[in-house]
C-alpha positions in Angstrom: -3.9 4.0 -26.2 -4.9 7.5 -25.0 -7.3 9.8 -26.7 -5.5 13.0 -25.6 -2.0 14.2 -26.2 0.7 15.5 -23.8 0.4 19.1 -25.1 -3.3 19.2 -24.5 -2.9 18.0 -21.0 -0.1 20.5 -20.3 -2.4 23.3 -21.6 -5.3 22.2 -19.4 -3.1 22.0 -16.3 -1.9 25.5 -17.0 -5.4 26.8 -17.5 -6.3 25.3 -14.1 -3.1 26.7 -12.5 -1.9 23.2 -11.6 1.9 22.8 -11.6 3.6 19.4 -11.4 7.1 19.0 -10.2 9.7 19.6 -12.9 11.9 17.1 -11.2 9.7 14.2 -12.2 9.2 12.9 -15.7 5.4 12.4 -16.3 3.6 10.9 -19.3 0.8 13.4 -19.1 -1.6 11.8 -21.6 -1.9 8.6 -19.5 -1.8 10.5 -16.1 -4.8 12.7 -17.1 -6.7 10.8 -19.9 -9.9 12.8 -19.6 -9.9 16.5 -20.2 -13.4 17.3 -21.3 -16.9 16.3 -20.3 -18.9 16.2 -17.1 -16.8 16.1 -14.0 -13.6 16.2 -16.0 -12.3 19.3 -14.2 -13.0 17.9 -10.7 -11.4 14.6 -11.8 -8.2 16.4 -12.9 -8.0 18.4 -9.7 -8.5 15.3 -7.5 -5.8 13.3 -9.4 -3.5 16.4 -9.2 -4.0 16.6 -5.4 -3.0 12.9 -5.0 0.0 13.4 -7.2 1.2 16.4 -5.2 1.0 14.5 -2.0 3.2 11.8 -3.5 5.7 14.0 -5.3 8.1 14.6 -2.4 8.4 10.8 -1.9 8.6 10.1 -5.7 11.4 12.6 -6.1 13.5 10.5 -3.7 12.3 7.1 -4.8 12.4 7.1 -8.6 15.4 5.8 -10.4 17.3 7.7 -13.1 15.3 7.9 -16.4 12.3 6.5 -14.6 9.1 7.9 -16.1 5.7 8.0 -14.2 2.9 6.7 -16.5 0.0 6.3 -14.1 -1.1 7.1 -10.5 -4.2 6.1 -8.7 -5.3 5.2 -5.1 -7.4 2.4 -3.9 -7.7 -0.2 -1.1 -5.7 -3.4 -1.1 -7.0 -6.0 1.3 -7.4 -9.8 1.4 -10.6 -11.7 2.0 -9.3 -12.9 5.5 -8.7 -9.3 6.6 -12.2 -8.2 5.6 -13.7 -11.3 7.2 -12.0 -10.9 10.5 -11.7 -7.1 10.7 -14.7 -6.1 8.6 -14.5 -4.4 5.2 -14.5 -0.9 6.7 -11.6 -1.4 9.0 -9.7 -3.4 6.4 -10.0 -0.5 4.0 -9.0 2.0 6.7 -5.5 0.5 7.1 -5.0 -0.6 3.4 -5.2 2.7 1.5 -2.6 2.2 -1.3 -1.3 4.4 -4.1 -0.4 2.5 -7.2 2.3 4.0 -9.5 3.1 2.6 -12.9 6.4 3.6 -14.4 8.4 2.5 -17.4 10.4 0.2 -15.1 8.1 -1.2 -12.5 4.9 -0.9 -10.5 5.2 0.8 -7.1 2.7 0.3 -4.3 2.8 3.0 -1.6 0.8 2.7 1.7 -1.1 6.0 2.4 -3.6 7.4 4.7 -7.2 8.1 3.5 -6.2 11.4 1.9 -3.3 9.9 0.0 -0.4 11.1 2.1 2.3 8.4 1.9 3.4 6.4 4.9 6.7 4.5 5.1 5.7 1.1 3.7 6.4 0.4 0.0 6.6 -2.4 -2.5 8.0 -2.7 -6.0 6.9 -5.2 -8.7 8.8 -5.5 -12.0 6.6 -6.1 -15.0 8.4 -9.4 -15.7 6.8 -10.6 -12.4 3.2 -9.8 -13.4 1.3 -12.6 -15.1 -1.9 -10.6 -15.8 -3.9 -7.6 -14.8 -7.7 -8.3 -14.7 -11.0 -6.7 -13.6 -13.1 -8.7 -11.2 -16.9 -9.0 -11.5 -17.1 -6.3 -8.8 -15.1 -3.9 -10.9 -11.9 -4.2 -8.8 -8.4 -4.4 -10.3 -6.7 -7.7 -9.8 -3.0 -8.1 -10.3 -1.9 -11.7 -10.8 1.8 -12.3 -9.9 4.1 -15.1 -11.2 4.7 -16.4 -7.7 1.0 -17.2 -7.4 -0.1 -14.3 -5.3 -2.9 -12.0 -6.3 -3.4 -8.3 -5.4 -6.9 -7.0 -5.3 -7.5 -3.3 -5.4 -10.9 -1.7 -4.9 -11.9 2.0 -5.0 -10.2 3.0 -8.3 -12.2 5.4 -10.4 -13.7 3.7 -13.5 -11.5 5.7 -15.9 -8.4 4.7 -13.9 -9.2 1.0 -14.0 -9.4 1.2 -17.8 -6.3 3.3 -18.2 -4.3 1.2 -15.7 -4.7 -1.9 -17.9 -3.8 -0.1 -21.1 -0.7 1.5 -19.5 0.3 -1.9 -18.0 0.0 -3.7 -21.3 2.0 -1.1 -23.1 4.7 -1.0 -20.4 4.8 -4.8 -20.2 5.3 -5.2 -23.9 8.2 -2.8 -24.0 9.7 -4.4 -20.9 9.4 -7.8 -22.5 10.9 -6.6 -25.8 14.0 -5.5 -23.9 14.3 -9.0 -22.3 14.7 -7.4 -18.8 14.0 -9.9 -16.1 15.7 -8.8 -12.9 16.3 -11.4 -10.1 13.9 -11.1 -7.2 13.2 -12.8 -3.9 9.5 -12.6 -4.4 7.2 -11.1 -7.1 6.3 -8.1 -4.9 9.5 -7.0 -3.3 9.4 -5.0 -0.1 11.3 -1.7 -0.1 13.1 -0.1 2.8 11.1 2.7 4.4 14.2 4.7 4.9 16.3 4.4 1.7 13.9 2.6 -0.7 16.3 -0.3 -1.4 14.9 -3.8 -1.9 14.9 -5.8 1.4 14.8 -9.5 0.4 12.1 -11.9 1.6 12.4 -12.9 5.3 15.0 -10.2 6.0 14.2 -7.4 8.5 17.4 -5.5 8.1 18.4 -3.2 5.2 21.9 -3.9 4.0 22.0 -0.6 2.1 21.3 1.9 5.0 21.3 -0.2 8.2 17.6 0.3 9.0 15.8 -2.4 10.9 12.2 -3.5 10.8 9.7 -5.2 13.1 9.3 -8.9 12.6 5.7 -10.1 12.4 6.3 -12.4 15.4 7.5 -9.4 17.5 4.3 -7.4 16.6 2.1 -10.5 17.2 3.5 -11.1 20.7 2.8 -7.5 21.6 -0.7 -7.7 20.3 -1.3 -10.9 22.3 -0.5 -9.2 25.6 -2.0 -5.8 24.7 -4.0 -5.8 21.4 -3.4 -2.1 20.6 0.4 -2.4 20.9 0.9 -4.1 17.6 -1.2 -1.7 15.6 0.5 1.3 17.3 3.8 -0.2 16.1 2.5 -0.3 12.6 0.9 3.1 13.0 -2.6 1.9 12.3 -3.9 4.4 14.9 -7.7 4.1 14.2 -7.6 0.3 14.6 -5.3 0.7 17.7 -7.8 3.0 19.5 -10.7 0.7 18.6 -8.9 -2.3 19.9 -8.0 -0.4 23.1 -11.7 0.1 23.7 -12.4 -3.5 23.0 -9.6 -4.6 25.4 -11.0 -2.4 28.2 -14.3 -4.2 27.7 -12.5 -7.6 27.8 -10.8 -6.7 31.1 -14.2 -5.8 32.6 -15.6 -9.2 31.5 -12.5 -11.0 32.8 -12.8 -9.3 36.1 -16.4 -10.5 36.4 -15.5 -14.0 35.5 -12.6 -14.1 37.9 -14.8 -12.7 40.7 -17.0 -15.8 40.2 -13.9 -18.0 40.6 -13.9 -19.2 36.9 -10.1 -18.9 36.6 -9.8 -21.5 33.8 -12.5 -19.8 31.7 -10.9 -16.4 32.2 -7.6 -17.7 30.9 -9.3 -19.4 27.9 -11.2 -16.2 27.1 -8.1 -14.1 27.2 -6.1 -16.6 25.0 -8.9 -16.9 22.4 -9.6 -13.1 22.2 -6.0 -11.9 22.2 -4.7 -14.9 20.3 -7.1 -14.2 17.4 -6.1 -10.6 17.4 -2.4 -11.5 17.4 -2.8 -13.9 14.5 -4.5 -11.4 12.2 -2.1 -8.7 13.2 0.9 -11.0 12.3 -0.7 -11.7 8.9 -1.0 -7.9 8.2 2.5 -7.2 9.5 4.0 -9.9 7.2 2.7 -8.0 4.1 5.1 -5.1 4.5 8.0 -3.6 6.4 7.5 -1.4 9.4 10.4 0.7 10.5 11.9 -0.2 13.9 15.0 1.9 13.9 17.3 3.8 11.5 21.1 4.4 11.9 21.7 7.3 14.3 23.4 9.3 11.7 20.2 9.3 9.6 17.6 9.6 12.3 17.7 13.4 12.2 
């Protein structure tokens, strides 16, 4: 599968003075598949920086005997998000690190630099029907419950290696006959303790954390568009919406001054209703922490 071996990667990392956490079991030859050639050194350093930003989280999240096979970062967004929000804004809030282990595929929401946020998903290999490359060179994960996850922005070498690692891990997973029970193919994980939170649940039985329901976020966005995005910590979008809402208020004031009260109400409902609808759709994709038990809040 890989053209390099673990010892060669270890030697290269030592030469570059790059030290990975000894608390995480990495399969180095698939983590860093290119050691020589043009831009190889910069590619290794870039991947290393992403890994180091994720390591504190992975040390808490990984299960016993779980081995990290592959890590990369891209953007995961649906067509509707890109259509209503624009591709640039959709990518801004959908930075996602993909981690393949010997047990599962982990999706971790990050900021643009790869620093993890508190929204996570887990997919067992038994829930993946196929992993493809689209005509645009994006990675497409087809799940057994009919949903598809489209990721853009992966480096070319990562797209190729991701499929090879997935096929190898999937085969080993299938040979063991391991098919855990799930509530949906891509399970949502608690942002506090990393336990699975079943579909349509917004309370973690393991630690007691609670999460915002999409309807709660949508209602806030209807009355004040930035509110929902502040709740989800989508700050760039929230500030942009705040500016847009100020412009809307100016327009509404002008309409009301002309006595067009019905049109003013209609304009408010259409503008904020559309924002609330797309915000609810985004909120439904993951869990957003609302509160954690007082004993754990420190």
